[in-house]
C-alpha positions in Angstrom: 23.5 17.4 -18.2 22.0 18.8 -14.8 21.5 22.5 -14.4 22.8 24.6 -11.7 19.5 24.7 -9.9 19.0 21.0 -10.0 22.5 20.5 -8.6 22.0 22.6 -5.7 18.8 20.7 -5.0 20.7 17.4 -5.3 23.4 18.6 -2.8 20.6 19.6 -0.4 19.0 16.5 -0.7 22.2 14.4 0.0 22.7 16.6 3.2 19.6 15.2 4.4 21.6 11.8 4.9 23.9 13.5 7.3 22.3 12.4 10.6 22.6 8.9 9.4 26.2 9.0 8.5 27.3 6.3 11.1 24.6 3.9 9.8 25.6 4.4 6.1 29.2 3.7 6.9 28.1 0.5 8.6 25.9 -0.3 5.4 28.6 0.1 3.0 31.2 -2.0 5.1 28.5 -4.7 5.3 27.9 -4.3 1.3 31.7 -4.5 0.6 32.1 -7.7 2.8 29.0 -9.2 1.0 30.7 -7.9 -2.5 34.2 -9.4 -1.8 32.4 -12.7 -0.9 30.5 -12.8 -4.1 33.7 -12.0 -6.0 35.4 -15.0 -4.6 32.4 -17.3 -5.1 33.0 -17.6 -9.1 36.5 -18.6 -8.4 35.6 -21.3 -6.0 33.0 -22.7 -8.5 35.6 -22.7 -11.2 37.7 -24.8 -9.0 35.0 -27.1 -8.2 34.0 -27.7 -11.6 37.7 -28.2 -13.2 39.4 -30.0 -10.6 36.5 -31.6 -8.6 33.7 -32.5 -11.0 35.4 -32.9 -14.2 38.5 -34.7 -12.3 36.1 -36.7 -10.4 38.2 -35.8 -7.0 35.8 -36.3 -4.1 38.1 -34.8 -1.5 38.3 -31.4 -3.7 34.6 -31.5 -4.1 33.9 -31.9 -0.5 36.5 -29.1 0.6 35.2 -26.5 -2.0 31.6 -27.3 -1.0 32.6 -26.7 2.6 34.3 -23.5 1.7 31.1 -22.6 -0.7 28.9 -23.1 2.2 31.0 -21.0 4.9 31.2 -18.2 2.5 27.6 -18.2 1.9 26.9 -18.3 5.7 29.3 -15.5 6.3 27.6 -13.5 3.6 24.0 -14.1 5.2 25.1 -12.9 8.5 26.6 -9.8 7.0 23.3 -9.3 5.2 21.4 -9.6 8.5 23.4 -6.7 9.9 23.5 -4.9 6.9 19.5 -5.0 6.9 19.3 -3.9 10.4 21.3 -0.7 9.5 19.3 -0.1 6.5 15.9 -0.5 8.1 17.0 2.2 10.7 18.0 4.7 7.9 14.9 3.9 5.8 12.4 4.2 8.5 14.0 7.2 10.5 14.8 9.5 7.5 10.9 9.8 6.4 10.0 10.0 10.1 12.5 12.7 10.8 11.6 14.6 7.6 7.7 14.2 8.4 8.5 15.6 11.9 10.4 18.4 10.5 7.9 19.2 8.0 4.9 19.0 10.6 6.8 21.3 13.1 7.5 23.7 10.2 3.7 23.6 9.1 2.5 24.6 12.7 5.0 27.6 12.6 3.8 28.9 9.2 1.9 32.3 8.7 -1.9 31.9 8.4 -1.9 33.4 4.9 -0.3 29.8 4.0 -3.4 28.0 5.0 -5.7 30.7 3.4 -4.3 29.7 0.1 -4.1 26.0 0.3 -6.4 23.3 1.8 -5.4 20.8 4.2 -5.6 17.7 1.5 -3.4 19.6 -0.9 -1.0 20.2 1.8 -0.7 16.9 3.4 -0.7 15.0 -0.2 2.2 17.4 -1.3 4.2 16.6 1.9 3.5 13.0 1.7 4.5 12.6 -2.0 7.6 14.6 -1.7 9.0 13.0 1.5 8.4 9.5 -0.1 10.3 10.3 -3.3 13.0 12.1 -1.4 13.7 9.3 0.8 14.4 7.0 -2.1 18.2 8.6 -1.8 18.1 6.5 1.5 17.0 3.2 0.0 19.5 0.3 -1.0 19.5 1.4 -4.7 21.4 4.5 -3.4 23.9 2.7 -1.2 24.4 0.1 -3.6 25.7 2.6 -6.2 29.1 2.7 -4.6 29.2 -1.1 -4.3 28.2 -1.6 -7.7 31.0 0.4 -8.8 33.3 -1.6 -6.5 31.7 -4.9 -7.9 32.1 -3.8 -11.6 35.9 -3.0 -11.1 36.2 -6.5 -9.5 34.3 -7.9 -12.3 36.3 -6.4 -15.0 39.5 -7.6 -13.4 38.2 -11.1 -13.2 37.0 -11.1 -16.8 40.5 -9.5 -18.1 42.3 -12.4 -16.1 40.2 -15.1 -17.6 40.0 -13.7 -21.3 40.4 -10.1 -22.1 38.9 -10.7 -25.7 35.8 -11.8 -24.3 35.7 -8.9 -22.1 35.4 -6.4 -25.1 31.8 -7.9 -25.8 30.7 -7.3 -22.4 31.9 -3.5 -22.7 29.9 -3.1 -25.7 26.8 -2.9 -23.5 27.9 0.3 -21.8 27.3 3.1 -24.6 24.0 0.8 -25.6 22.6 0.9 -22.3 23.3 4.5 -21.6 21.5 5.7 -24.8 18.4 3.6 -23.7 18.4 4.8 -20.1 19.0 8.5 -20.8 16.0 8.5 -23.2 13.7 7.1 -21.0 14.9 9.0 -17.6 14.2 12.2 -19.7 10.7 10.8 -20.6 10.0 9.9 -17.2 11.0 13.1 -15.4 8.8 15.0 -18.0 5.8 12.7 -17.3 6.3 12.9 -13.6 6.2 16.8 -13.6 3.3 16.6 -15.3 1.8 14.0 -12.6 2.8 16.4 -9.9 0.9 19.4 -11.6 -2.3 17.3 -12.0 -1.9 15.8 -8.4 -1.5 19.3 -7.0 -4.8 20.5 -8.9 -6.6 17.3 -7.8 -5.6 17.5 -4.1 -6.9 21.1 -4.0 -10.0 20.2 -5.7 -10.6 17.1 -3.3 -10.1 19.2 -0.2 -12.4 21.8 -1.3 -15.1 19.2 -2.1 -14.8 17.5 1.5 -14.9 20.7 3.1 -18.2 21.5 1.2 -19.9 18.1 1.7 -22.9 19.5 3.5 -23.4 21.9 0.4 -22.9 18.9 -2.0 -25.9 16.9 -0.1 -28.2 19.8 0.2 -28.0 20.8 -3.5 -27.6 17.4 -4.9 -24.4 17.7 -6.7 -23.3 14.2 -6.2 -23.6 13.6 -10.0 -21.6 16.7 -10.8 -18.7 16.1 -8.3 -18.3 12.5 -9.4 -18.2 14.0 -13.2 -15.5 16.4 -11.9 -13.6 13.4 -9.9 -13.5 11.5 -13.3 -12.1 14.4 -15.3 -9.6 15.3 -12.7 -8.5 11.6 -12.3 -8.5 10.8 -16.0 -5.3 12.7 -16.6 -3.5 11.4 -13.4 -4.5 7.8 -14.6 -3.1 8.4 -18.3 0.2 9.6 -16.8 0.5 6.6 -14.3 -0.3 4.2 -17.1 2.7 5.7 -19.5 4.9 5.8 -16.5 4.3 1.9 -15.7 5.0 1.3 -19.5 7.9 3.2 -19.5 9.1 1.3 -16.5 8.2 -2.1 -18.1 9.8 -1.2 -21.5 13.0 -0.2 -19.5 13.1 -3.6 -17.8 12.5 -5.5 -20.9 15.3 -3.8 -22.9 17.6 -4.3 -20.0 16.6 -8.0 -19.9 17.1 -8.5 -23.8 20.4 -6.7 -23.8 21.5 -8.9 -20.8 20.2 -12.3 -22.4 22.0 -11.2 -25.8 25.4 -10.8 -24.0 24.7 -14.2 -22.0 24.0 -16.2 -25.0 26.8 -14.7 -27.1 28.9 -15.7 -24.3 27.8 -19.2 -24.3 28.0 -19.3 -28.2 31.5 -18.0 -28.4 32.5 -19.8 -25.0 31.3 -23.3 -26.4 33.3 -22.5 -29.7 36.4 -21.7 -27.7 35.7 -24.6 -25.3 35.7 -27.1 -28.3 39.0 -25.4 -29.3 40.4 -26.0 -25.8 40.9 -22.4 -25.6 39.0 -22.3 -22.2 37.8 -24.7 -19.5 34.3 -25.2 -18.5 35.0 -23.8 -14.9 36.7 -20.7 -16.7 33.3 -20.3 -18.9 30.8 -20.4 -16.0 33.3 -17.8 -14.1 33.3 -15.6 -16.8 29.7 -15.6 -17.2 29.2 -15.2 -13.3 31.8 -12.2 -13.5 30.1 -10.7 -16.5 26.7 -10.4 -14.7 29.1 -8.4 -12.0 29.8 -6.0 -14.8 26.3 -5.7 -16.6 24.3 -5.5 -13.8 26.2 -2.9 -12.0 26.3 -0.8 -15.5 22.5 -1.2 -15.7 22.1 -0.1 -11.9 24.6 2.8 -12.3 22.9 4.0 -15.5 19.5 3.5 -14.1 20.3 5.8 -11.2 19.3 8.8 -13.4 16.0 7.0 -14.4 15.2 5.7 -10.9 15.8 9.1 -9.2 14.0 11.1 -12.1 11.2 12.0 -9.8 13.4 12.8 -6.8 14.6 16.4 -7.9 11.2 17.7 -8.6 9.9 16.5 -5.2 12.9 17.7 -3.4 12.5 21.1 -5.1 8.8 21.2 -4.0 9.8 20.1 -0.4 12.5 22.8 0.0 10.3 25.5 -1.3 7.8 24.3 1.4 10.4 24.3 4.1 11.9 27.8 3.1 8.3 29.1 3.5 8.4 32.1 5.6 7.2 31.4 9.3 5.9 33.4 12.4 8.6 35.0 14.3 8.6 33.7 17.6 11.8 35.3 19.2 11.5 38.4 21.4 10.9 39.9 24.7 9.3 37.7 27.4 5.9 38.4 28.6 7.4 38.7 32.2 8.9 41.9 31.2 5.6 43.9 31.2 3.5 44.9 34.1 0.1 42.9 34.0 -1.1 45.0 36.7 -1.1 48.0 34.4 -2.0 46.5 31.2 -2.5 49.2 28.8 -3.2 48.2 25.2 -3.0 51.1 22.1 -3.8 50.9 18.6 -1.8 53.8 16.9 -2.6 54.7 13.4 -3.2 51.2 12.5 -3.8 50.5 8.7 -4.3 47.2 6.8 -5.3 46.0 3.4 -5.2 42.6 1.8 -4.6 44.3 -1.6 -4.0 47.9 -2.3 -7.3 48.3 -4.0 -9.5 47.7 -0.9 -8.3 49.2 2.5 -10.0 47.3 5.3 -8.9 49.3 8.2 -7.4 53.1 8.0 -5.3 54.9 10.7 -7.2 53.1 13.5 -6.6 54.7 17.1 -8.0 52.9 20.0 -6.8 52.8 23.7 -7.8 50.1 26.3 -6.9 50.1 29.8 -6.5 47.3 32.2 -9.8 45.5 33.2 -11.8 47.6 30.8 -14.6 45.9 28.9 -14.7 47.2 25.5 -17.1 46.0 22.4 -16.2 46.5 18.9 -19.3 46.8 16.6 -20.0 47.0 12.9 -21.5 45.8 9.8 -20.2 42.4 8.1 -16.8 43.1 6.3 -16.1 46.3 8.3 -12.9 44.9 9.7 -13.8 43.8 13.1 -12.3 40.3 12.8 -9.3 41.7 11.0 -8.6 44.2 13.9 -8.5 41.3 16.3 -6.4 39.2 14.0 -3.8 42.1 13.8 -3.9 42.2 17.6 -3.2 38.2 17.7 -0.3 38.6 15.4 -2.0 36.4 12.8 -1.4 39.4 10.5 0.9 42.4 10.6 -0.3 45.9 10.1 0.6 47.6 6.6 0.9 50.8 8.7 1.0 52.1 12.3 1.7 50.0 15.4 -0.2 48.0 18.3 1.4 48.4 21.7 1.0 47.0 25.0 2.6 49.1 27.8 4.3 51.3 25.2 5.9 48.2 23.7 5.3 47.1 20.0 3.6 43.7 20.2 5.9 42.3 17.6 8.7 42.7 19.9 7.4 40.0 22.2 8.2 36.4 22.0 5.0 35.5 20.0 4.2 32.1 22.1 4.6 34.3 25.4 2.6 36.9 24.0 -0.2 34.8 23.0 -0.5 33.3 26.5 -1.7 36.8 27.6 -4.8 36.0 25.5 -7.7 33.7 25.5 -10.0 33.8 22.3 -13.5 32.4 22.1 -14.7 32.5 18.3 -18.3 32.2 16.8 -16.9 29.0 15.1 -15.2 26.9 18.0 -13.1 24.1 17.0 -12.8 21.2 19.3 -10.2 18.3 18.6 -11.3 14.5 18.4 -10.4 14.2 22.2 -12.2 14.2 25.6 -13.9 17.2 27.1 -11.2 17.3 29.6 -8.4 17.4 27.2 -10.2 20.0 25.0 -10.4 22.0 28.1 -7.2 21.7 29.5 -5.1 21.8 26.2 -1.6 22.8 27.3 -2.5 24.2 30.6 -1.3 22.6 34.2 -4.2 22.4 36.3 -5.0 20.4 39.3 -8.5 18.3 39.2 -9.8 20.4 42.0 -9.4 23.6 40.3 -10.7 21.9 37.1 -14.0 20.9 38.9 -14.3 24.7 39.9 -14.1 25.5 36.2 -16.8 23.0 35.2 -19.2 24.6 37.9 -18.4 28.2 36.9 -18.9 27.2 33.2 -22.1 25.7 34.1 -20.7 22.3 32.5 -21.4 20.3 35.5 -25.0 19.2 34.9 -24.0 18.3 31.0 -20.9 16.3 32.2 -22.6 14.3 34.9 -25.1 13.0 32.5 -22.4 11.3 30.5 -21.3 7.8 31.2 -17.8 8.7 31.1 -18.0 12.2 32.4 -15.4 14.5 31.3 -13.6 11.7 29.8 -16.2 11.4 27.0 -14.9 12.1 23.6 -16.4 15.0 21.9 -16.1 13.5 18.4 -14.7 15.1 15.2 -15.0 19.0 15.9 -17.4 18.3 18.7 -19.7 16.6 16.4 -21.3 14.8 19.4 -22.2 18.1 21.1 -24.8 21.0 20.8 -23.7 24.4 19.9 -24.3 25.6 23.4 -22.3 22.6 25.0 -19.3 23.6 22.7 -19.5 27.2 23.7 -19.5 26.4 27.3 -16.3 24.3 26.6 -14.8 27.3 24.8 -15.5 29.2 27.8 -14.1 26.8 30.1 -10.9 26.9 28.2 -10.6 30.8 28.5 -11.1 30.0 32.4 -8.5 27.4 32.6 -5.9 29.6 30.9 -6.7 32.6 33.1 -5.2 35.0 30.7 -5.2 38.7 31.2 -7.0 39.5 28.0 -10.3 37.7 26.7 -11.5 38.3 23.3 -15.2 37.2 22.3 -15.2 37.3 18.5 -18.8 36.9 17.7 -19.1 34.2 20.4 -22.8 34.6 21.0 -23.8 34.9 17.4 -25.4 31.3 17.1 -26.6 31.2 20.8 -30.1 31.7 22.3 -30.9 34.3 24.8 -30.4 32.1 27.8 -26.8 31.1 26.7 -25.9 34.6 25.8 -27.2 35.7 29.3 -24.8 32.8 30.6 -21.8 34.4 28.8 -22.6 37.8 29.9 -22.7 37.0 33.5 -19.6 34.9 33.3 -17.7 38.2 31.7 -19.1 40.1 34.6 -18.3 37.6 37.4 -15.3 35.5 36.2 -13.4 38.0 34.2 -14.3 41.2 36.3 -10.7 42.0 36.9 -9.5 41.0 33.3 -9.6 43.0 29.9 -12.5 41.9 27.9 -12.9 42.7 24.0 -16.2 41.8 22.5 -17.0 41.9 18.8 -20.7 41.3 18.4 -23.9 42.0 16.5 -25.9 41.5 19.6 -26.9 44.5 21.6 -27.6 43.0 24.9 -24.1 42.9 25.9 -23.4 46.4 25.3 -24.7 47.4 28.8 -21.9 45.4 30.4 -19.3 47.4 28.4 -17.3 50.4 29.6 -16.5 51.4 25.9 -18.0 50.8 22.5 -16.3 51.4 19.2 -17.8 51.3 15.7 -16.0 50.3 12.8 -17.3 51.7 9.4 -15.8 52.4 6.1 -12.2 51.4 7.6 -12.6 54.1 10.3 -13.3 53.7 14.0 -15.5 55.9 16.3 -16.2 55.6 20.0 -19.8 55.8 20.8 -21.4 56.8 23.9 -23.0 53.6 25.8 -25.9 55.9 27.2 -26.9 56.9 23.4 -26.8 53.2 22.4 -28.8 52.0 25.3 -31.2 55.1 24.6 -31.7 53.9 21.0 -32.4 50.4 22.0 -34.9 51.4 24.6 
């Protein structure tokens, strides 16, 4: 019996077919048409055998052969239309589910990605969608037609010989017991497979992410050993599932052959006693396949779909994962000319045992340049992540012009801010595409940005200029070149607030001076928040805040410069 949870999952899974109702109706109509023709063919063949071939009546033979050909031709035309509708559903359902999953993935909170790696996420989504989409394949649609075919076949059998029909019906309880046993075993195996595969995907993603360390520390042999160990369990389960499938097929074939051969023996005996004609016997055997095949198909539904519910359950859990909240006030509702930022009694902790930020109070006015300094782990980046709404404060609030930042439309709010991180991520696209991103900017303005970001000299040396591909995460570029592209991004977006999160940490003095000059010149009217270990940039700041032991203190710039001198 299916428990309540699985019933609800099954209902949700079936609802995924709602967008394709029209096509499913067309498929069913085509199947009914094809089924009706296949129900008529045994009767035509019966007449062909009894009244044509045995009676040696050439006219009957020709007429019935023409009827046979026309019926088969019509059936094939119906199958062509059926295939057209089927292909649409079988292609569009996984496409739309993948699109839905991808859009949902982009809206998930950052915590989700901290807990899982990309390989694990993608593997789970691909496997689950593939399994769930089995409800849209021919087997599912065919179930309704198989029931119709089975009823029609039973009627045909009873009309020809009701006693022989009893033999056919014996297959039902036997087949049910066998299928039920194998379905239960396969479901258990598939759940174990999902568990081992999830563990393997997480390990695989972690391994690829650490490929540099593997090479430097000579871990190839160890990692290969781990791979073999992780895959061993998956291979064992796959072999067992394959074996179960094959045993199920063999038993189905054996039972069917026992039935058919029994019919030939009993039918042959009845034929000798003149209780049945050759045509009737052949028609009976044909109709018996219309009963035995659907019985197997109907009972096998449970077996074939034994991995749908576990995958659907995991897919729905993923789709129900909390997302970032995008709705809220539009950014146009705030006065950008008097942009005031306030951190009011902000506290944050990842777990209760370790408080990262405790009762933080900071105020930043429009156009101010402020620096946040502190040791590693003091909470500098966490403070910025709270401001970017990647996390929410555990206590207190962050305000812009007196309005809680959580009240603003998230997409609009983030347009206020440009961020340049220490670790810059570049997409595997061109330089131009990496700078523009989703901005709408004219070529003339873009050329000015290239100049201001000091990218002109570098771009002009390239054969394809700004249309040159940067490689995976900018693998074709140096650290300084990536940094300039990141600054060009910020210039292109022209946001009111610029955040530099350790943006100069890995740069030489010349590159750092370039960024300091850029802040002074191009972002003169903008609010700039800098997180840095470097001290040279502090002389360009209006305020400096130090984070220590979860607390914040404002430090006089004069005192810092005096210490440095």
